[in-house]
N, C-alpha and C positions, 0 to 999 in steps of 0.2 A: 567590557562586559564582565561582571562578576559571576562567580560560579553559581551563587544563589539565583541569579537572573536567568541562567541557562535552564534550570529545572522546569519552570513553567513554560518556557519556550519549547523545549524538547517534548514536554507533555502535550502541548497544543499541536505541535507538528505530528506527533504520533497519532493523536486522535483524528486530525484532519486527513492524514494519509490512510488510516484504516477506514474512515468514512468513504473516501474515494474508492478504495478497494471493494467495499461493500456495494457501492453503486455499480461499479464495473461488474461484479459478480451477479447482482440482481438483473442488470441489463442483459448480460450474457445468458442468464437462466430464463428469464421471463420474456425476452424479446429476441431470442436466438435467431428465429427464422427471418425476422425483419432486418436485423443487423447483418446476417449472412447475405441476404438478397442485396442489401445496400453495398456491401463490399464486393459482391460478385459482379457488379457493374464495372468495377475498375480492375479487378484481379481475377484470373482464372484459377480459382482455388477449389479443390474438393472439400466437402464439409469436414472430413476427418482432419485435414491439414489446418483448416480454419480453427477448429476446436483445439488442436494441439498448439497452435500459435497463441491463442488466448489463454489457454491453461498455463503455458510456459511463461507468458507475459505476466500473468497474475502471480506466479511463483517467484519470478525475479523481482517484481515490485514488492512483494511481501518480505522477501529476504533483505531487500534494500531498506525497507522501513525498520526491520528488526536490527540490522547492523548500524544504520546511520541515525536512528532516532531512539529506539527503545534501549539498546545496549548502552549508549552513553548516558541516558537518563537513569538507568539502574546503577551504573557505576557512580554517578554523582550522588544518588540516594544512599549508596553504601559508604561513600566517602564522608558525607556530612552526618553529624549526629542527629538524632531524632528531635532534639530540643531546638534546633535551629541556630545554635551558637557557633 
């Protein structure tokens, strides 16, 4: 795989992962009680711990996207000239 092939791949990966993160955030925000009740069936979690787990999970996921997708994409963009040669 050539370096110029990696840029669209990493861009698509970044966009897909941010879309997943936005869906997670929207589900957590707008369907919080439903999701909490669903998980409460399996785990004995107070709502504060449930919120902390999701908030931490979203933070770790976002950091992973930044480090594994966006940072390499920016590095490749800085490495190659703007003309594409």
